[in-house]
C-alpha positions as CSV (number, residue, x, y, z in Angstrom):
1,M,111.0,338.2,-35.4
2,K,110.9,337.6,-39.2
3,N,114.1,336.6,-41.0
4,D,114.1,339.7,-43.2
5,Q,114.6,341.8,-40.1
6,T,117.6,339.9,-38.7
7,K,120.2,342.4,-40.0
8,I,119.1,345.3,-37.8
9,P,121.5,346.0,-34.9
10,Q,120.9,343.8,-31.8
11,A,120.6,346.9,-29.6
12,T,117.7,348.1,-31.8
13,A,116.1,344.6,-31.7
14,K,116.2,344.7,-27.9
15,R,114.3,348.0,-27.8
16,L,111.5,346.9,-30.1
17,P,109.4,345.2,-27.3
18,L,109.8,348.3,-25.2
19,Y,108.3,350.5,-28.0
20,Y,105.6,347.9,-28.6
21,R,104.5,347.9,-24.9
22,F,104.3,351.7,-24.9
23,L,102.4,351.8,-28.1
24,E,99.9,349.3,-26.7
25,N,99.2,351.7,-23.8
26,L,98.8,354.7,-26.2
27,Y,96.4,352.8,-28.3
28,A,94.4,351.7,-25.3
29,S,94.1,355.3,-24.2
30,G,92.8,356.4,-27.5
31,K,95.8,358.4,-28.7
32,Q,96.1,358.4,-32.5
33,R,99.6,359.8,-33.1
34,V,102.8,360.3,-31.2
35,S,106.1,362.1,-31.8
36,S,109.6,360.8,-31.3
37,T,109.9,363.2,-28.4
38,E,106.9,361.8,-26.6
39,L,108.2,358.3,-27.2
40,S,111.6,359.4,-25.9
41,E,110.1,360.7,-22.6
42,A,108.0,357.6,-22.1
43,V,110.6,354.9,-22.8
44,K,113.7,356.8,-21.6
45,V,115.5,356.5,-25.0
46,D,116.7,359.6,-26.7
47,S,114.6,360.7,-29.7
48,A,117.5,360.5,-32.2
49,T,118.0,356.8,-31.3
50,I,114.3,356.2,-31.7
51,R,114.3,357.8,-35.1
52,R,117.3,355.8,-36.1
53,D,115.8,352.5,-34.8
54,F,112.6,353.2,-36.8
55,S,114.6,354.1,-40.0
56,Y,115.8,350.5,-40.3
57,F,112.2,349.6,-41.2
58,G,111.6,352.3,-43.8
59,A,109.3,355.4,-43.5
60,L,107.2,354.8,-40.5
61,G,106.3,358.4,-39.8
62,K,106.1,361.8,-41.4
63,K,108.1,364.9,-40.5
64,G,106.0,367.4,-38.7
65,Y,103.3,364.8,-38.0
66,G,105.0,362.1,-36.0
67,Y,103.9,358.5,-36.0
68,N,100.4,357.0,-36.4
69,V,99.9,354.9,-33.3
70,N,97.7,352.3,-34.9
71,Y,100.0,351.8,-37.8
72,L,103.1,351.5,-35.6
73,L,101.4,349.1,-33.3
74,S,100.3,346.9,-36.3
75,F,103.7,347.1,-37.8
76,F,105.6,346.1,-34.6
77,R,103.0,343.4,-33.8
78,K,103.9,341.8,-37.1
79,T,107.6,342.4,-36.7
80,L,107.7,340.8,-33.3
81,D,105.3,337.9,-34.3
82,Q,102.8,339.1,-31.7
83,D,100.0,337.4,-33.6
84,E,101.6,334.0,-32.7
85,L,101.6,332.4,-29.3
86,T,105.1,331.7,-28.0
87,K,105.1,328.6,-25.8
88,V,107.9,328.5,-23.1
89,A,109.2,325.9,-20.8
90,L,110.5,326.7,-17.3
91,V,113.2,324.6,-15.6
92,G,113.6,325.0,-11.9
93,V,110.5,325.4,-9.7
94,G,112.2,327.1,-6.8
95,N,111.2,330.5,-5.4
96,L,112.0,332.4,-8.6
97,G,110.6,329.8,-10.9
98,T,107.4,329.6,-8.8
99,A,107.0,333.3,-9.1
100,F,107.4,333.1,-12.9
101,L,104.7,330.4,-13.0
102,H,102.2,332.5,-11.1
103,Y,103.0,335.6,-13.1
104,N,103.2,333.7,-16.4
105,F,103.4,336.9,-18.6
106,S,99.9,337.9,-17.6
107,K,100.3,341.2,-19.4
108,N,101.4,339.5,-22.6
109,K,98.8,337.3,-24.2
110,N,101.3,336.1,-26.8
111,T,103.8,334.5,-24.4
112,Q,102.9,331.6,-22.1
113,I,104.8,329.1,-19.9
114,V,103.1,325.8,-20.7
115,M,105.4,323.3,-19.0
116,A,107.7,323.3,-16.0
117,F,110.4,320.9,-14.9
118,D,112.1,320.1,-11.6
119,V,113.8,317.2,-9.8
120,D,112.0,317.5,-6.5
121,E,109.7,314.5,-6.2
122,N,107.3,316.6,-4.1
123,K,106.7,318.9,-7.0
124,I,106.5,316.4,-9.8
125,G,102.9,315.9,-11.0
126,T,101.6,319.1,-9.4
127,N,100.3,322.3,-11.0
128,V,101.9,325.6,-10.1
129,G,100.0,328.6,-11.4
130,G,98.0,326.2,-13.6
131,V,101.3,324.9,-15.2
132,P,102.0,321.2,-14.9
133,V,105.4,320.2,-13.4
134,Y,107.3,317.3,-14.9
135,H,110.5,315.5,-13.9
136,L,113.6,317.0,-15.6
137,K,114.8,313.5,-16.6
138,D,111.8,313.2,-18.9
139,F,112.4,316.6,-20.6
140,K,113.2,315.2,-24.0
141,E,110.2,312.8,-24.0
142,V,107.5,315.2,-22.8
143,I,108.6,318.6,-24.2
144,D,106.0,320.0,-26.6
145,S,107.4,320.2,-30.1
146,D,106.1,323.8,-30.3
147,V,108.3,324.8,-27.3
148,T,111.7,326.2,-28.5
149,V,112.4,328.6,-25.6
150,A,113.2,327.8,-22.0
151,I,113.7,329.8,-18.8
152,L,116.4,328.5,-16.6
153,T,116.0,329.2,-12.8
154,V,118.2,326.5,-11.3
155,P,121.3,326.4,-9.0
156,S,124.3,327.7,-11.0
157,A,126.3,324.5,-10.4
158,A,123.7,322.5,-12.3
159,A,123.1,325.1,-15.1
160,Q,125.5,323.9,-17.7
161,K,124.5,320.2,-17.5
162,I,120.8,321.2,-17.7
163,A,121.5,323.5,-20.6
164,D,123.1,320.6,-22.5
165,Q,120.0,318.6,-21.9
166,L,117.8,321.4,-23.2
167,V,119.8,321.8,-26.3
168,E,119.8,318.1,-27.0
169,A,116.0,318.2,-26.8
170,G,115.8,320.9,-29.4
171,I,115.6,324.1,-27.4
172,Q,116.8,327.1,-29.4
173,G,116.7,329.9,-26.9
174,I,117.5,330.0,-23.2
175,L,116.7,332.9,-20.8
176,N,119.3,332.2,-18.1
177,F,118.7,333.5,-14.6
178,T,121.7,331.8,-13.1
179,P,125.1,333.4,-12.6
180,A,126.7,330.6,-14.8
181,R,127.8,331.5,-18.3
182,L,126.6,328.8,-20.5
183,D,128.5,327.1,-23.3
184,V,126.1,326.3,-26.1
185,P,126.3,325.7,-29.9
186,E,126.2,328.8,-32.1
187,T,122.8,327.8,-33.3
188,V,121.4,328.4,-29.7
189,R,120.9,331.9,-28.3
190,V,121.3,332.6,-24.6
191,H,120.3,335.8,-22.8
192,H,121.8,336.1,-19.4
193,I,119.9,337.9,-16.6
194,D,122.0,338.0,-13.4
195,L,119.9,339.9,-10.8
196,T,122.9,340.3,-8.5
197,V,125.0,341.9,-11.2
198,E,122.1,344.2,-12.2
199,L,121.6,345.3,-8.6
200,Q,125.3,345.9,-8.0
201,S,125.4,347.9,-11.2
202,L,122.5,350.0,-10.1
203,V,124.1,350.7,-6.7
204,Y,127.4,351.7,-8.4
205,F,125.6,354.1,-10.8
206,L,123.7,355.6,-7.9
207,K,126.9,356.3,-6.0
208,H,129.1,357.5,-8.9
209,Y,126.6,358.9,-11.4
210,P,123.8,360.5,-9.4
211,V,120.7,361.7,-11.2
């Protein structure tokens, strides 16, 4: 995302890819305009929040008309840097890591895992989902200079040590799928995705806040 957009609330920033994906589907279906109510029903975000999110970027729509799909799609493509390829490294070619490599963001042509790393000698030198697997000890030497984001799918006990290694090699963003809470410099952004916590949260809400 461009530097001039960094002052928008983080909650809004997290919703932008969701809006973009829905707009892509609308455009593919031939729809030319959409209202905030229609967007709300599709992405499960209330229309007032959508209008507030969009207001941070100026006048994107017209009252009584809604939003031009093609214009919104072009605007968010630029805002989210979707015209540029984001190269990603994956560390940990276990069950989850292997699934990621086979999937490799197939529905997003602008994001691609280009390198994978592990410590299992049986995996080093192989290709998984068309992605070459290197030894983790060689990370700093072989990492592509264009790769600034890494996905971490390793045992939690090893997560911090590996994160330190990634940061030392110049990685600026880590998508952490381990339960470990990583300690990194302020210049590095980490997004934690703990599947167990998410599942427990879902079960809790099903029991205590039934739909």
